N, C-alpha and C positions, 0 to 999 in steps of 0.2 A: 394820178391818172397816167397811164402809159401812152407812148407815142402811137400805138396801133389804133387807138380809138378815142383820140382827144375830143372830137366834136360830139361824141355820143356816149361817152363812158358812163354817164349816169342813167342810161336808158333802162327801162323796166317794162313790164307788161301788165296790163289790167287783167286781173283774174277775178271775176265776179262770183267767187264762191267762198265758203267758210262762214264763220260767225264769231261773235264775241263769246259765245257760250264755252265754258271750260269743259274738259272731259272728266270723267270720274277718276278718282284716285286709283293708282295701280297697286300691284301686290307689294312693291317695295316702298316703304314709307321714308320720305326724306323731308327736310324742313318745309312746313306748309305755311300758308298765309291765311289761316282761318277757314271759313266755310267755303269749300270749292265745289259744291254741288252744281252740276250742269243745268243749263236751261233746257227745256224740251225742244225737240226738232220742230221746225215749222211744218205745218201740214202740207205745204206746197213743195217740200223738198223732193227734188228729182235726183236719184242716186246714179242713174245710168251714165257711163262714160264710154270711151271709144276703144276698148280693147287693151292689149297689154302694153301699148306704147303710151306716149304722153296723151292725157285726156283732153284732146283739143276741143271737144264739145263744151268744155267748161270755160273756155277763153272767149272774151269779147272780141269781135272782129269789126267794130265800127271804124269807118273811115276817119282819117285825120280831120279834126275839127277846124273850121275856119277861125283864124285869129281875130279876136275882137279889137276894137280900137281902145287905146288907153283912156282911162278916165282919171279924174282927180284922185280917187282912192287907189288907183292902180299904180301910179307913179308920181311921187312928189320929190324924188331925188334920193341919193344914197342915205340910208338910215331913217327915212321917213316912215310914218305909220301907214299901215295898209289894213285892208278888211280882214278881221280875225275870223269871221264866219267862213271864209274860203277854206280854212283848215278843218272844218267840221268833217267828222267821219261817221259813217253808218255801218252797222253790223252786216256782214255778208251772210250767205246761206250757211246753215249749220253743217259742220263736219262731225258732230258728236257721234252719230250712229256709225259712221265709217271708222272712226278712231276706236270705238268700242269693239267693233268686229276685229280690227287689227290687234287690239289689246288682248283679245281672247285667243288670238292665233299664235302670238309670239311672246317669248319671255322678255322681261325688262331688267334694266339695271339703272341705278342712280348715279349721280355725278361723282360721288366718292368712289364708287366701284370703277367707274371709267378711269379716274385718276390713278387708282391702284393698279390697273392694267395698262397704264400709259406705256407705250412701246417705242417712242422716238425721243432720243436725248437732245437737249439743246445746250448751248454754251452761253456763258455770261462773263462779264468783267473782262479781264485781259485776254481770256481764252476766246472771246467773241471778236474775231478779226475783221468782220465786214464793217465798212465805214461809209454810210451814205451822207455823212456830214461834211467831210473834207475841210479844205481851207476857206471855202466860201467864194461867192462872187465878188469881184471888185475889192478883194482884200478884206471883206467884212466877215470875220470869223463867226461861224454858226455857234449857237449855244450848245455846249456839250451836254449829252444826256446824263441824268443821274443813274439810270439803269438802262442796260441794253442786252437783249437776248438774240442769239443767232440761231436760225433754223438749222435742222439737220440738212446735210449737203444737197440732196435732191429737191427738198422743199425751198431751199434758198435760191435755186436757179431754174426751177421748173417753168417752162413757158405755158404749162397747162393750168396751174392753179395760181391765181392772182389775189393776194391778201388785200382786203379793203376795210373791214369793220372790226371793231374791238369793244369789249365790255368786260365786266368782271364782278366779283362778289361784293365789292363796295357799292355797286349799283343795286345788286340783288337784295342784300340784307343790311339792315341798319347796324348790326354788330360786326359786319364785314367778315363773316365766317359762314361756310356751308359745311355743317358738321365740324370737323376739325381742319378743314382745308380753306385756302384762300385762292381759288382758281382765277385765271384770266382766260377769256374766250376770244378767239379770232375767227372771222368769217372770210371765206375766199370763194371765188367763182371760177368755173372751168372755161378757159378761153382758147385753148390750143387744140381744136379738133375741127375737121371739115363739117361735122354735123351729119345727122341722118338724112339720107336721100340726096346727098351732095357728092356722090362718087366715092363714098367710103363706107365700108360695111364692118360690122363688129367682128367678123371672121378674120379681117385683115389685121386689126389692132384694137386693143381695148380703148385707145384714145379716140377711136371713131365714135364711141358712145359719149353723148353729152351727159356728163355726170352732174352738171348743174351747180350746186352750191354745197359747200361742206363747212362744218364747224370744227374748230380745234380747241380742245380742252387742255390747258397748260397749267402745270403745277409748279410754281416757283420753288417750293420746298424740295422737291425731288429732282428738279431740272429735267422733267420729261413731259411729253405731251402725247395726245391721241386724237385722231381725226374721227368725225362722225358725219354721215351723209344725211342731208335734209331731203325729205321725200314728200310726195303728194299722194294721199290715199284716195282711191276711187274704186268703183265697182266695175269690173270688166263687163262690157256689153256682151261678149261672147260666152263667158262662163258664169256670169251673174255672181261671182265671188269677189271678196275683198282682195285688193292687191295694191301696189304702189309703184310709182315711177319717180325718177329724179325730178327735183325742182329745177327746171331748165333755165339757163341764163343767156342763151343766144337767140337772136331773132330768126325768122324764116327768110327764105331767099328773096321774096318780094320786098320785105322790109329792108334788107341789106341793099337791094337795088335802089330803093327809095332814098336811102341815105347817100347814095352816090349821085343822086339828082336825076335819075332816069325817069322820064315822063310816063305817066300811066301805071306806075308801079308802087302804089301806096302800101298795099299789103297790111299785115298786122304790125302793131307797134313793137311787140316783142313777146315771146311766149316764155317769159322767165324773169328772174330778178338779178340785179347786179350786186346785191348785198353791200351797198355803199355805206350802210350804217346799221347798227343793232344796239339794243339795250336790254339788259336782263333785270327784271324786277319781280321779286318773289319767285313763284314757280314758273313765270312766263318769260319767254324770249321774244321780244318784238323786233321784227326785221323790216327795214325800209324796202318798199316795193314801189319803184320810182313813180310810175304814172297811176298807180292804184291807191296806195296808202300804206297799210301795214299787213304783214302776215304774222301769225302768232304760233309759237311752238311751246311745248310744255316739258319742263325738266323731269316730270314724273312719267313721261311717255317716251323713253329712249329704249328702243327695241334692240335686243342682243341676239345676233345670229350666230354666235359661237359661245354658248353658255358654258361649255366645259373647258374653254380656253385652249383647245387643241385644234389648230387649223386643219390638220390632216383628217379629222373625222367629221362626218356630216351628221350633226346632232338631230335627234328626233324631237319634234315639237307637237303641239296640239293638232288634232284632226288627221292623224296618220301622215303628217307632212314631215319633211326634213329640211335642214338649212345647208347651204353651200357657200362658203366664203373663199373658196379656191378659184372659182370661176369669176373673172373680172369683166366679163362681157355681157352678163345678163343682170336684170333687176326685176324685182317683184315675184309674183307667183307664176311658175311655169310647171304645169302638171302637178306633181306631188312635191315640188321643191321650191323653196324660197331663195332668191338671190339678191345681192346688194352691191354689184360691181366690186366685190371683194372686201367691202367694208364690214367690220364686225358690228358696228352700231349704226342704226338709222333713226332719225327723228321725224315723225309725221307731223305735217301742219295740222293744227287743231282749230284755227279760226282765222278770219280775215276782217279787216276794217277797210272800207273803201271811201274815197272822197265823195261828199254829197255834191259839191260844185262841179261844173263841167270842166273837163280837162282840155285845155287848148294847146298845151306844149307838145312838141314833136320830138321823137328820138333822132330825127334827121339833123337836128341842130343843137349846139350847146347853149345858144341863147334861150332866154325865157320870155314868155308873153307878159307875165307880171300881173295877171288878173285871172279869175277863175281858180280852179284847184291848183295848188302848188305841185312841184315835184317833191316826192319824199326821198331825199338823197342821203341824209345822215341823221343819226339819233343819239341822244344821251340822256342821262338821268340827273336831275338836280335835287339832292337831298338837303340842301342848305336853306330851302324855303319851306313854307307850310301852305298848302299840302305839297308833298313831293310831286314833281312834274316830269313828263317825258318831253324833251326838247326835240323838235323836228326842224330841219333846215333844208334849203334848196340850193343845189349846185347850178350856177349859171355863169356864162361868159357873155359880157356885153358885146353888142354888134350894132352896126348902123341901123337905126330905127327900132332897136331893141335895147334900151338902156338898163333894164332890170338887172340888179346885182344879185338877185335871189332874195327869198323871204325866209323869215324864221318866226316860230311861235312855240307854244308849249301846251300840253294837255295835262289836266289834273289826273292824278293816280289815286287809287284806293289802297292804302297800305295794308288793310286787312285782307283783301282778296288778291291784290296784285294786278287788278284790272284797271282799264281806263274808266274814269268817272263818266257815267252816261245816264241818259233818261230816254225811255222809249226807243232804245236801239240806236241812239245818236249821241255822240260825245258832247259833253258840256262845252259850250263855245269858249275857246281860249279868251283870257282877259286882255290879250294884246297880240299884235303881230306887227313886224317891222320889215322894211327892206334892209338888207345887210349894208354895212358901210363900204364894203368892197366886194368885187366879184371873185370867182374862182375858188370859193370856199368848199373844202372837202369834208370838214368836220367842225362841230361846235360843242363846247361845254360851257355851262353857266355855273358859277360858284360865288355865293355871297354877293349877288348882283352884278358880277363882272362876267363878261363874255370872252371866251378864248376861241378864236376862229382859225382853223388850219387851212392855209391858202397854198395851192400848188402852183409851180411855174415850170411845168414840163420836166426837163432834165436839169434844171437849176435848183438851187436850194429853195425849199419852201419857206413860208413866213407864218409866224404866229401873230395874228392881228388881235390886239386887245381893244375891247369896246365896253361902253356903258350906255345906259339910257339916261339922257339928259332931259330934264323937264322942258316941254315946249319945243324941243329940238329933235329928239329921236335917238336912235341907236348909232352912236358915233364913236370913232376911235378915241382911245384914252391911253396913251403910252406909246413908246416907239415900237416899230415892227421888229419882231425877233426872228432872225434867220434860224432855220431848223433843217431837218433832213431833206434830201432830194426825194420827191414823190411821197409827201405826207398824205395821210388819209383821215379816217374817222378819229374822234377823240373819246377817251374814257377817263373820267376824273376819279381817282382813288382818294377819298377825302381824309382817311386816316384818323378819324375822330375816336375810334375804338382801339386802334392799334398803337396810337401815340406817334405814328410816323408822320412826317410832313406831307401835305397834300401833293399828289403827283398827277401830271397830265400824261396819260399813256396814248400812244399812237402806233401805227405800223407804216413802214415805207414799202411801196409796192414794186418798185423796179428791180429786177434781178441784175446782178453785176455783170452778166454775160451779154447784155444788150450791145449790139454792134453800132454804136453811135458815139462820135467823138465828144458829144456833150456829156456823156457818161464817164468821162475820164478827167484827169487833171484835178482842178480845184473843186469840182462838183461831181464826185464819183457816185454812180448808182450802186445800190445794195439793198437787200431786203432784210430788215430787222424789226423787232418789237422793241420799243424804247419808251422811256419816260423822262420828262423834265420836272424838276421841282417847280411848283407854282410860284414860290418865292423867287426862284432864279429867273423865271419869265418876267415877273413884275419888276425886278430890280435891274433887268438888262439895260445897258446903255451903250 
C-alpha cells in the first residue's frame, strides 16, 4: 500500500449487479473448461443505466452500517477460528444479455493474440536495475528474488497506475500452458486524477478521466507485455443501446470527505474496485471487490478495438460503427464510434458474486469489524488440494477496540467449468475460516497446507509470514518472518508441477522509485517490479 492512502487502500464499492452465469463462447476458440453454456437471464433483470457515463443507478448507496459488538465467534485472538458462513456469496443479477450485445458489436481476440501483439518491453536479470529490496531494516538482509522483471520506464514511475494484483497460467490451467504460452497477469488501478466533476475535464487532460482498472498480459518468453482495460457493460438510458464505461476505482466526493472524518458526509463507500487481488481459473478471471465480493471476467470476451493493428485507421465494425483508439479521452459508444481511452483491448465484466452477510466494515478505516461479511482484499488459487479452491483474505490494521487481524477462507472450484461451486445461486459454505496470525496482510497463497502471507510495512521492507493450521489451536505462524520487497502486494503461486520448475511465489511491489519520502531511500529503497521467490528459499530462510 502506498503512503497516499494507507488507511483506506483496500476500499472497494458494492456493485449489486452481475451474475455467476457465464456468457456464450465467442468467435475465437481458446482453451475451454468444459460446458460453458450460460444460465438464462432472470425475468426481473432491469437493463437501464444512466447514460454514457458511469452507470450509477447500478450501485448501492446504503449508509454505513452500525458496527456490531464482538461475539465469541467474531474474535478469539490471532489465528482463531471464525464463522465460515460469513464468506458465503450469492450470484448477482445477470449480465449475460448485455455481454451478448457487446459481443455482437465488437470483434474479439484471445490471450495468445494479445501476447503476440504485446507492445511494451520489460527487462529482467541484470538488466532490471530497479531494486525494492535494498539492504533491509536493521541490517536484516531481505531474501533476494529468484526472478525480477522491470516495467517499461513510464509504467515503473507512473503516479496514475498502481500495480496491486497478480495471477498467471499456473492458476488457470493444470498443465500451466495457455496454448503455447505461459503468461503472467498483473492488475493495476488508476489513482492519479482529480476525477469527474472535481474541477477537471477530459478536454484538459486524458488523466482527468477515471480509467479505473487495467490488466497487464505479460509474456516471459518474449519479454513483452500489453495492457487491457476492464469495463462495465450497460444499456444507455438515452440511446437504449449497449455501451460500456471504465470500472472505476475512486470514491465520490462525499466518501472522500467521510474518510477525512467530516461529520454528516457518509456518501457512498466507493464506486469502483481497488483490484487488491485476482485469480485466473479456467476461462474466468476473479477480481476482489473489497466490500462486495467478486467480479468475474471471461478470457473469451476480450474485445479488440484495433483489429487491423493500425492505430492510424478507424476500423469498421458491426452495425455501421467504427472504432477509434487514437482518442484517449472518450470511452464507450458515442454516436457511430466506439472509444476505449486509447486502449486496443477491453474486457467487459460478465458476472458478480456478492456477500450474503451484512457488511459492517467502512472504507474510512483500515481496521476491520471482524464479524459479518469480510472485506475481499486479495485472492489466490490452491491446486495442491482436492478440490481446487479460491483463497480469499482480508486486509486489516489493528486499532484500539478493533483487534481483528483479518480473516481468511477458501471457496471450492469446479475444474470442469472454472466456476465457484454453488447451489441455488449461493456458494458452497467454506469448510473453514480463521483470523490471520498477524495484521497488515496484502496477499496470501496456500500450498500443500502451508500459508504464505505477504505483509506490508509502508516504506520499509515487507515480510513473508509463514503459517499453518495447528489442531485445536488455529492458524498460527510456523517459521521465521522473511523480509522481502518494500511495498509487497498480492501473491501468485506458480506450482511448477508440469514444467519441472521449482515452485515460485510471485508478487508485485507497488511503490514507484520517484516517491519523495526519505523512507524510500537508503537501506529500504522503493521501486516497482514484478518478482518471485523460490518457495524453498522462503522455507529455508533463517
